[in-house]
ROSE-4610 file (N, C-alpha, C; in Angstrom, 1 decimal, always signed):
// ROSE-4610
residu = [M/M/M/L/L/L/L/L/L/E/E/E/Y/Y/Y/W/W/W/N/N/N/D/D/D/D/D/D/I/I/I/V/V/V/Q/Q/Q/E/E/E/K/K/K/A/A/A/K/K/K/K/K/K/N/N/N/S/S/S/A/A/A/A/A/A/C/C/C/K/K/K/S/S/S/Y/Y/Y/T/T/T/D/D/D/T/T/T/H/H/H/T/T/T/R/R/R/G/G/G/P/P/P/K/K/K/S/S/S/F/F/F/A/A/A/Q/Q/Q/I/I/I/R/R/R/H/H/H/K/K/K/M/M/M/K/K/K/K/K/K/K/K/K/K/K/K/P/P/P/D/D/D/E/E/E/S/S/S/Q/Q/Q/P/P/P/C/C/C/F/F/F/G/G/G/E/E/E/V/V/V/F/F/F/V/V/V/E/E/E/T/T/T/R/R/R/E/E/E/R/R/R/V/V/V/E/E/E/G/G/G/R/R/R/E/E/E/Y/Y/Y/K/K/K/T/T/T/N/N/N/P/P/P/E/E/E/I/I/I/I/I/I/T/T/T/K/K/K/K/K/K/I/I/I/K/K/K/K/K/K/I/I/I/N/N/N/E/E/E/K/K/K/L/L/L/S/S/S/T/T/T/G/G/G/D/D/D/A/A/A/H/H/H/D/D/D/E/E/E/L/L/L/L/L/L/S/S/S/D/D/D/R/R/R/K/K/K/H/H/H/G/G/G/P/P/P/Q/Q/Q/W/W/W/L/L/L/L/L/L/G/G/G/R/R/R/C/C/C/V/V/V/K/K/K/P/P/P/S/S/S/K/K/K/V/V/V/S/S/S/S/S/S/S/S/S/N/N/N/A/A/A/P/P/P/T/T/T/D/D/D/T/T/T/Y/Y/Y/V/V/V/N/N/N/E/E/E/L/L/L/T/T/T/A/A/A/K/K/K/I/I/I/K/K/K/Q/Q/Q/G/G/G/L/L/L/A/A/A/A/A/A/E/E/E/V/V/V/E/E/E/E/E/E/K/K/K/V/V/V/K/K/K/Q/Q/Q/I/I/I/Q/Q/Q/A/A/A/E/E/E/V/V/V/D/D/D/E/E/E/Q/Q/Q/V/V/V/N/N/N/K/K/K/K/K/K/V/V/V/Q/Q/Q/Q/Q/Q/N/N/N/L/L/L/A/A/A/S/S/S/V/V/V/L/L/L/K/K/K/K/K/K/L/L/L/G/G/G/E/E/E/A/A/A/N/N/N/P/P/P/N/N/N/I/I/I/T/T/T/I/I/I/N/N/N/I/I/I]
num = [1/1/1/2/2/2/3/3/3/4/4/4/5/5/5/6/6/6/7/7/7/8/8/8/9/9/9/10/10/10/11/11/11/12/12/12/13/13/13/14/14/14/15/15/15/16/16/16/17/17/17/18/18/18/19/19/19/20/20/20/21/21/21/22/22/22/23/23/23/24/24/24/25/25/25/26/26/26/27/27/27/28/28/28/29/29/29/30/30/30/31/31/31/32/32/32/33/33/33/34/34/34/35/35/35/36/36/36/37/37/37/38/38/38/39/39/39/40/40/40/41/41/41/42/42/42/43/43/43/44/44/44/45/45/45/46/46/46/47/47/47/48/48/48/49/49/49/50/50/50/51/51/51/52/52/52/53/53/53/54/54/54/55/55/55/56/56/56/57/57/57/58/58/58/59/59/59/60/60/60/61/61/61/62/62/62/63/63/63/64/64/64/65/65/65/66/66/66/67/67/67/68/68/68/69/69/69/70/70/70/71/71/71/72/72/72/73/73/73/74/74/74/75/75/75/76/76/76/77/77/77/78/78/78/79/79/79/80/80/80/81/81/81/82/82/82/83/83/83/84/84/84/85/85/85/86/86/86/87/87/87/88/88/88/89/89/89/90/90/90/91/91/91/92/92/92/93/93/93/94/94/94/95/95/95/96/96/96/97/97/97/98/98/98/99/99/99/100/100/100/101/101/101/102/102/102/103/103/103/104/104/104/105/105/105/106/106/106/107/107/107/108/108/108/109/109/109/110/110/110/111/111/111/112/112/112/113/113/113/114/114/114/115/115/115/116/116/116/117/117/117/118/118/118/119/119/119/120/120/120/121/121/121/122/122/122/123/123/123/124/124/124/125/125/125/126/126/126/127/127/127/128/128/128/129/129/129/130/130/130/131/131/131/132/132/132/133/133/133/134/134/134/135/135/135/136/136/136/137/137/137/138/138/138/139/139/139/140/140/140/141/141/141/142/142/142/143/143/143/144/144/144/145/145/145/146/146/146/147/147/147/148/148/148/149/149/149/150/150/150/151/151/151/152/152/152/153/153/153/154/154/154/155/155/155/156/156/156/157/157/157/158/158/158/159/159/159/160/160/160/161/161/161/162/162/162/163/163/163/164/164/164/165/165/165/166/166/166/167/167/167/168/168/168/169/169/169/170/170/170/171/171/171/172/172/172/173/173/173/174/174/174/175/175/175/176/176/176/177/177/177/178/178/178/179/179/179/180/180/180/181/181/181/182/182/182/183/183/183/184/184/184/185/185/185/186/186/186]
x = [+99.2/+100.4/+100.7/+99.7/+99.5/+99.7/+98.5/+98.7/+99.9/+101.0/+102.1/+103.1/+103.0/+103.6/+103.5/+101.9/+101.9/+102.0/+102.3/+102.8/+104.2/+105.1/+106.4/+107.0/+107.3/+108.0/+109.3/+109.6/+110.2/+109.5/+107.9/+107.2/+106.3/+106.0/+105.1/+106.3/+107.2/+108.0/+108.1/+108.1/+108.2/+106.9/+105.9/+104.3/+104.3/+104.7/+104.7/+105.5/+106.7/+107.6/+106.8/+106.2/+105.8/+104.6/+103.7/+102.3/+102.7/+104.1/+104.3/+104.9/+105.1/+105.9/+105.1/+103.8/+102.7/+101.9/+101.8/+101.5/+102.3/+103.7/+104.1/+104.4/+103.7/+103.3/+102.1/+102.1/+100.9/+100.2/+100.7/+100.1/+100.1/+99.0/+98.7/+98.0/+97.7/+97.1/+95.4/+94.6/+93.2/+92.6/+93.7/+93.0/+92.7/+92.3/+92.2/+93.1/+92.8/+93.2/+93.6/+93.1/+93.7/+95.5/+96.1/+97.4/+97.9/+99.0/+99.9/+99.9/+100.2/+100.3/+99.2/+97.8/+96.4/+96.1/+96.4/+96.0/+97.3/+98.5/+99.1/+98.7/+98.4/+97.7/+96.5/+95.8/+94.2/+94.6/+95.6/+96.1/+96.7/+97.6/+98.0/+97.0/+96.0/+95.2/+94.3/+94.3/+93.2/+94.3/+95.5/+96.3/+96.1/+95.8/+96.2/+96.9/+98.4/+99.5/+99.7/+98.9/+99.3/+100.6/+101.7/+102.6/+102.2/+103.4/+103.2/+102.9/+102.3/+102.3/+103.2/+103.7/+104.6/+104.2/+105.7/+105.1/+104.2/+104.5/+103.4/+101.8/+101.9/+100.3/+99.5/+100.4/+100.3/+100.0/+100.9/+100.5/+99.2/+98.9/+97.8/+96.7/+96.8/+95.4/+95.5/+96.8/+96.2/+95.6/+95.9/+95.9/+95.1/+93.8/+93.0/+92.0/+91.5/+90.4/+89.1/+88.3/+86.7/+86.3/+85.9/+85.0/+84.3/+84.1/+83.2/+83.4/+84.5/+84.8/+85.8/+85.9/+87.1/+88.1/+89.5/+90.8/+91.6/+92.3/+93.0/+94.4/+94.5/+96.1/+95.4/+96.0/+95.8/+95.3/+94.4/+94.0/+94.7/+95.0/+95.9/+97.0/+97.8/+99.0/+99.2/+98.3/+98.5/+97.6/+96.6/+96.2/+96.9/+98.0/+98.8/+99.8/+100.3/+101.2/+100.5/+99.1/+98.7/+98.7/+98.5/+98.1/+99.4/+100.5/+101.6/+102.4/+101.7/+102.1/+101.3/+100.1/+99.2/+99.8/+100.2/+101.0/+101.8/+102.9/+104.1/+103.9/+102.8/+102.4/+101.6/+100.6/+100.5/+101.1/+102.1/+103.4/+104.3/+103.9/+105.1/+106.8/+106.7/+108.4/+108.0/+109.9/+109.5/+109.2/+108.4/+107.7/+107.9/+108.6/+109.3/+109.8/+110.6/+111.0/+110.5/+109.3/+108.1/+108.3/+108.4/+108.5/+109.4/+110.8/+112.3/+112.4/+111.2/+111.5/+111.0/+110.6/+110.2/+111.3/+111.2/+112.3/+111.8/+111.7/+110.9/+111.9/+111.7/+112.6/+112.3/+113.0/+112.7/+111.4/+110.5/+109.4/+108.1/+108.3/+107.4/+106.5/+105.4/+104.1/+104.1/+104.8/+104.8/+103.5/+103.7/+102.8/+103.4/+102.8/+103.6/+104.4/+103.7/+104.2/+105.6/+106.2/+107.3/+108.6/+109.3/+110.3/+111.2/+112.5/+113.6/+114.2/+114.5/+115.4/+115.3/+113.5/+112.8/+112.6/+113.1/+112.7/+113.8/+115.0/+116.0/+115.7/+116.2/+115.6/+117.0/+118.0/+118.7/+118.8/+118.0/+117.2/+115.9/+115.3/+113.5/+113.4/+113.2/+113.0/+112.2/+112.4/+111.5/+110.3/+109.5/+108.4/+108.6/+109.7/+109.8/+110.7/+111.3/+112.2/+111.0/+109.7/+109.2/+108.2/+107.8/+107.0/+107.6/+109.0/+109.7/+109.7/+110.2/+110.0/+108.7/+107.5/+106.2/+105.9/+106.4/+106.5/+107.4/+108.6/+109.5/+108.5/+108.0/+107.2/+106.2/+105.6/+104.3/+104.6/+105.4/+106.0/+106.7/+107.3/+107.8/+107.1/+105.7/+104.5/+103.9/+103.8/+102.6/+103.4/+104.8/+105.5/+105.5/+105.4/+105.2/+103.9/+102.9/+101.5/+101.1/+101.9/+102.0/+102.6/+103.5/+104.0/+103.6/+102.7/+102.0/+100.5/+99.9/+98.8/+99.1/+100.3/+101.0/+101.4/+101.7/+101.8/+101.0/+99.7/+98.4/+97.7/+98.0/+97.2/+97.9/+99.4/+99.5/+99.2/+99.4/+98.7/+97.6/+96.2/+95.1/+94.9/+95.8/+95.7/+96.1/+97.0/+97.7/+96.7/+95.9/+95.1/+93.9/+93.3/+92.2/+92.7/+93.6/+94.1/+94.0/+94.6/+94.8/+93.7/+92.2/+91.2/+90.4/+90.9/+90.2/+90.8/+91.9/+92.3/+91.8/+91.8/+91.4/+90.0/+89.0/+87.6/+87.4/+88.7/+88.5/+88.7/+89.7/+90.2/+89.2/+88.2/+87.2/+86.2/+85.8/+84.9/+85.2/+86.6/+86.3/+86.9/+87.5/+87.2/+85.8/+84.6/+83.6/+82.5/+83.1/+82.8/+83.4/+84.5/+85.4/+84.5/+84.3/+83.9/+82.0/+81.6/+80.2/+80.3/+81.1/+81.4/+82.9/+82.7/+84.4/+84.6/+84.1/+84.2/+84.9/+84.2/+84.8/+86.2/+86.3/+88.0/+88.2/+88.8/+88.8/+89.8/+90.4/+91.7/+92.0/+92.7/+92.8/+94.2]
y = [+131.8/+131.2/+131.3/+130.7/+130.5/+131.6/+133.0/+133.9/+134.7/+134.4/+134.4/+134.5/+133.2/+132.1/+133.0/+132.9/+133.3/+134.8/+135.5/+137.1/+137.1/+136.0/+136.3/+136.5/+137.3/+137.7/+136.4/+136.0/+134.4/+133.6/+133.8/+132.5/+133.0/+134.3/+135.0/+135.1/+135.6/+135.2/+133.7/+132.8/+131.1/+131.1/+131.3/+131.0/+131.7/+132.8/+133.6/+132.6/+132.2/+131.5/+129.9/+129.4/+128.0/+128.3/+129.5/+129.9/+130.0/+130.6/+130.8/+129.6/+128.5/+127.5/+126.5/+126.7/+125.5/+126.3/+127.4/+128.2/+127.8/+127.7/+127.6/+126.2/+125.4/+123.8/+123.6/+123.7/+123.2/+122.1/+121.1/+119.8/+118.9/+119.6/+118.6/+117.4/+116.8/+115.1/+115.4/+114.8/+115.2/+113.7/+113.1/+112.0/+111.9/+112.8/+113.2/+112.3/+111.7/+110.9/+109.6/+108.4/+107.8/+107.9/+106.7/+106.8/+106.2/+106.5/+106.4/+104.7/+104.3/+102.7/+101.9/+102.4/+102.4/+102.2/+103.4/+103.9/+102.9/+102.6/+101.9/+100.6/+100.1/+98.2/+98.3/+99.1/+99.1/+99.4/+100.4/+100.1/+98.8/+98.3/+96.9/+95.6/+95.8/+95.2/+95.2/+96.1/+96.7/+95.8/+96.0/+95.6/+93.9/+93.4/+92.4/+91.1/+91.8/+91.3/+91.5/+92.6/+92.6/+93.0/+94.0/+94.7/+96.1/+96.5/+97.8/+98.9/+100.0/+101.2/+101.9/+102.6/+103.4/+104.7/+105.9/+106.9/+107.8/+107.6/+108.3/+108.2/+106.9/+106.2/+107.0/+106.5/+106.9/+108.4/+109.4/+110.8/+110.9/+110.4/+110.9/+110.5/+109.5/+108.8/+110.0/+110.3/+110.9/+112.7/+112.7/+114.1/+114.7/+113.8/+113.8/+115.1/+116.0/+117.0/+116.7/+117.0/+117.0/+118.1/+118.4/+119.7/+120.1/+121.5/+122.2/+122.5/+121.6/+122.1/+122.8/+123.6/+124.7/+124.2/+124.1/+123.8/+124.7/+124.9/+125.9/+126.4/+125.5/+125.6/+126.0/+126.1/+126.4/+125.0/+124.8/+123.2/+123.2/+124.3/+124.7/+123.7/+124.1/+123.5/+122.1/+121.7/+120.3/+119.2/+120.2/+119.5/+118.9/+120.2/+119.8/+119.2/+119.0/+118.0/+116.5/+116.4/+115.1/+114.6/+115.5/+115.3/+115.2/+115.6/+115.0/+113.7/+113.5/+112.4/+111.4/+111.4/+110.5/+110.2/+111.1/+110.8/+109.9/+110.6/+109.4/+108.2/+107.9/+106.4/+105.7/+106.5/+106.0/+105.4/+106.2/+106.1/+104.6/+104.3/+103.1/+103.9/+105.4/+105.9/+105.5/+106.4/+106.7/+107.8/+107.0/+108.3/+109.1/+108.7/+109.3/+110.5/+110.6/+111.6/+112.9/+113.0/+114.5/+114.6/+113.6/+114.1/+114.5/+114.7/+114.7/+116.3/+117.1/+118.5/+118.4/+117.3/+117.2/+117.2/+117.6/+118.0/+116.8/+115.7/+114.6/+113.7/+113.0/+111.6/+110.5/+109.5/+108.2/+107.7/+108.0/+107.3/+108.2/+109.1/+110.0/+109.1/+109.2/+108.5/+106.7/+106.4/+104.9/+104.8/+106.1/+105.7/+106.3/+106.9/+107.3/+105.7/+104.7/+103.6/+103.2/+103.2/+102.7/+103.2/+102.2/+102.6/+102.8/+103.8/+104.4/+103.3/+102.5/+100.9/+99.9/+100.1/+99.2/+99.8/+100.8/+101.7/+101.7/+101.3/+101.0/+100.2/+101.0/+99.7/+98.7/+98.7/+97.5/+96.5/+96.6/+95.5/+95.4/+95.9/+95.5/+94.3/+93.3/+92.2/+92.7/+92.2/+92.9/+91.8/+92.5/+91.3/+90.4/+90.3/+89.2/+88.2/+88.4/+87.6/+86.8/+87.9/+87.5/+86.5/+86.6/+85.9/+84.6/+84.6/+83.5/+82.4/+83.0/+82.6/+81.9/+82.4/+81.9/+80.6/+80.5/+79.7/+78.3/+78.5/+77.7/+77.2/+78.0/+77.1/+76.4/+77.0/+75.9/+75.0/+74.8/+73.5/+72.6/+72.9/+72.2/+71.9/+72.5/+72.3/+71.0/+71.5/+70.4/+68.7/+69.3/+67.9/+66.8/+67.9/+67.2/+66.7/+67.3/+66.9/+65.5/+65.6/+64.7/+63.2/+63.4/+62.2/+61.8/+62.6/+62.3/+61.4/+62.0/+61.6/+59.6/+59.9/+58.4/+57.2/+58.2/+57.6/+56.7/+57.6/+57.6/+56.3/+56.4/+55.6/+54.3/+54.1/+52.8/+52.3/+52.9/+52.5/+52.4/+52.7/+52.2/+51.2/+50.8/+50.0/+48.2/+48.8/+47.9/+47.3/+48.1/+47.9/+47.4/+47.7/+47.0/+45.8/+45.4/+44.2/+43.1/+43.6/+42.8/+42.5/+43.4/+43.2/+42.2/+42.4/+41.4/+39.7/+39.9/+38.6/+38.0/+38.9/+38.2/+38.0/+38.7/+38.3/+37.4/+36.9/+35.6/+34.3/+34.7/+33.2/+33.0/+34.1/+33.8/+33.1/+33.6/+33.2/+31.5/+31.0/+30.0/+29.1/+29.4/+29.0/+28.7/+29.5/+29.1/+28.0/+28.1/+27.0/+25.7/+26.0/+24.5/+23.7/+24.9/+24.1/+23.5/+24.2/+23.7/+22.4/+22.7/+21.3/+20.5/+19.6/+19.4/+18.3/+17.8/+17.1/+18.0/+19.2/+20.2/+20.5/+20.1/+20.8/+21.9/+22.9/+24.3/+24.3/+24.6/+24.7/+26.4/+26.9/+28.8/+28.8]
z = [+133.9/+133.8/+131.9/+131.2/+129.9/+129.2/+129.8/+129.2/+129.3/+129.8/+130.1/+129.3/+129.3/+128.4/+126.6/+126.4/+124.9/+124.6/+125.9/+125.4/+125.5/+125.6/+125.8/+124.4/+123.7/+122.9/+121.8/+122.4/+122.0/+121.6/+122.1/+122.0/+120.8/+120.8/+119.5/+118.6/+118.3/+117.0/+116.8/+117.3/+116.9/+116.5/+116.9/+116.3/+115.2/+114.7/+113.6/+112.7/+113.0/+112.3/+112.1/+112.7/+112.3/+111.5/+111.9/+110.9/+109.6/+109.5/+107.9/+107.2/+108.1/+107.3/+107.3/+108.0/+107.6/+106.3/+106.3/+105.2/+103.4/+104.0/+102.8/+102.3/+102.7/+102.5/+101.8/+100.4/+99.7/+99.3/+99.4/+98.9/+100.5/+100.9/+101.8/+101.7/+102.7/+102.3/+102.7/+102.0/+102.4/+103.1/+103.9/+104.3/+105.8/+106.1/+107.7/+108.8/+109.7/+110.6/+110.1/+109.0/+108.7/+108.2/+108.7/+108.5/+106.9/+106.5/+105.4/+105.7/+106.2/+106.0/+105.8/+106.3/+106.1/+104.8/+104.1/+102.8/+102.1/+102.2/+101.1/+101.4/+102.4/+102.3/+101.6/+101.9/+101.1/+99.5/+99.6/+98.0/+97.4/+98.1/+98.1/+97.6/+98.6/+98.5/+97.3/+96.6/+95.6/+94.1/+94.2/+93.0/+93.0/+91.1/+91.1/+92.0/+91.8/+92.4/+94.0/+94.3/+95.6/+96.0/+94.9/+95.1/+95.8/+96.6/+97.0/+96.7/+96.6/+95.8/+95.8/+94.7/+94.4/+95.4/+95.8/+96.4/+95.1/+94.0/+93.1/+93.3/+93.4/+93.4/+95.1/+95.8/+97.1/+97.5/+96.6/+96.9/+95.6/+94.7/+94.3/+95.1/+95.4/+96.6/+97.5/+98.0/+99.2/+99.2/+97.6/+97.4/+97.2/+96.4/+95.6/+96.4/+95.4/+96.0/+95.3/+96.0/+95.9/+95.3/+93.9/+93.6/+94.4/+94.6/+95.3/+97.1/+97.2/+98.4/+98.5/+99.7/+100.1/+100.8/+99.9/+101.1/+101.6/+102.6/+103.1/+102.2/+101.2/+100.2/+98.9/+97.8/+96.6/+95.8/+95.4/+94.7/+93.4/+92.6/+91.5/+91.4/+92.5/+92.2/+92.1/+93.6/+93.8/+92.7/+92.1/+90.6/+89.5/+89.2/+88.1/+88.3/+90.2/+90.2/+90.1/+90.1/+90.4/+88.8/+88.0/+86.5/+85.7/+86.4/+85.8/+86.3/+87.9/+88.2/+87.5/+87.2/+86.7/+85.0/+84.5/+83.3/+83.2/+83.9/+84.6/+84.6/+85.6/+85.7/+84.7/+83.8/+82.9/+81.5/+81.3/+80.7/+80.9/+82.4/+83.1/+83.1/+83.2/+83.6/+84.9/+85.2/+87.0/+86.9/+88.4/+88.7/+90.2/+90.4/+92.0/+91.9/+90.6/+90.4/+90.1/+90.1/+90.4/+91.4/+92.7/+93.8/+94.6/+93.7/+94.4/+94.8/+94.8/+95.2/+96.9/+97.3/+99.0/+99.6/+100.8/+101.4/+103.2/+102.8/+103.6/+104.3/+105.2/+105.5/+104.4/+105.1/+104.5/+104.5/+105.8/+106.2/+105.6/+104.4/+103.9/+103.4/+103.2/+102.5/+102.7/+104.0/+104.4/+105.6/+106.5/+107.8/+108.8/+109.9/+111.3/+112.5/+111.9/+112.6/+111.8/+110.8/+110.4/+111.2/+111.9/+112.2/+111.1/+111.4/+110.2/+109.9/+111.0/+110.4/+109.7/+109.4/+108.3/+107.4/+106.9/+105.6/+104.6/+105.5/+104.2/+103.2/+101.5/+100.6/+100.1/+101.0/+101.2/+102.0/+103.1/+103.7/+103.4/+103.0/+102.5/+101.6/+101.7/+100.7/+99.7/+97.9/+96.9/+96.9/+96.0/+95.8/+95.6/+94.3/+93.5/+94.5/+95.3/+96.2/+97.0/+97.9/+99.0/+97.9/+96.6/+95.8/+95.5/+95.2/+95.0/+96.4/+97.4/+98.9/+99.1/+98.8/+98.9/+98.1/+96.8/+95.7/+96.4/+97.0/+97.4/+98.6/+99.4/+100.6/+100.5/+99.1/+98.7/+98.0/+97.4/+97.1/+98.2/+98.9/+99.9/+100.4/+100.7/+102.0/+101.1/+100.0/+98.8/+99.1/+98.7/+98.8/+99.8/+101.4/+102.5/+102.8/+102.2/+102.5/+101.2/+100.4/+99.5/+100.1/+101.0/+101.3/+102.5/+103.6/+104.4/+103.9/+102.7/+102.1/+101.9/+101.2/+100.8/+102.2/+102.9/+104.2/+104.7/+105.0/+105.6/+104.6/+103.9/+102.6/+102.3/+102.6/+103.0/+104.3/+105.5/+107.2/+106.7/+105.8/+106.0/+105.2/+103.9/+102.8/+103.7/+104.9/+105.4/+106.7/+107.2/+108.2/+107.8/+106.5/+105.9/+105.3/+104.7/+104.5/+105.4/+106.6/+107.9/+108.3/+108.2/+109.0/+108.1/+106.8/+105.5/+105.9/+106.1/+106.4/+107.5/+108.7/+109.7/+109.7/+109.2/+108.9/+107.6/+107.2/+105.9/+106.7/+107.8/+108.4/+109.2/+110.3/+111.1/+110.4/+109.0/+108.2/+108.3/+107.4/+106.8/+108.5/+109.5/+110.9/+111.3/+110.9/+111.2/+110.2/+108.9/+108.0/+108.1/+108.6/+109.1/+110.2/+111.4/+112.3/+111.9/+111.2/+110.5/+110.2/+108.8/+108.3/+108.1/+109.0/+109.2/+108.4/+107.5/+106.4/+105.1/+105.1/+103.7/+103.4/+102.4/+101.8/+101.0/+101.6/+100.7/+99.9/+98.7/+98.4/+97.8/+98.2/+97.8/+96.8]
């Protein structure tokens, strides 16, 4: 049954077309089964401000070639592209325009588990917004904790004062019982 399928002219034509399409793609990644989401997360954790890496940085990270290793695609093309992107990244210019020849969807270089609805840049919060929100939450929590500490301190002080008064009253009572003629002026 499988032999019949592969001997079919339509299937062979489709296989040739797909094979040619695969060979035309020159900048394949070199990260194997590791997802782009994992790579982006790892890169984000390496940054001091933990900001999301840009497409250019992810592209360079996932396309690095090892000297002496043989690849199916021509490494010179990708090496030139990586060099251009690194130059742009080092100057701080816009770096995603070098990737504009890509014919990929919005999930490109984000990972295979990203939902298309979550990719829209209009819905995604910016890093500054997230940082500001985090700072507000921290300030609110700090104020709450400080208020709670003051409340607990006041309760403890009240209990300690009450206990000291009880102990003092008890001592004075025992002193008065032991010496009925004693007068104490407080």
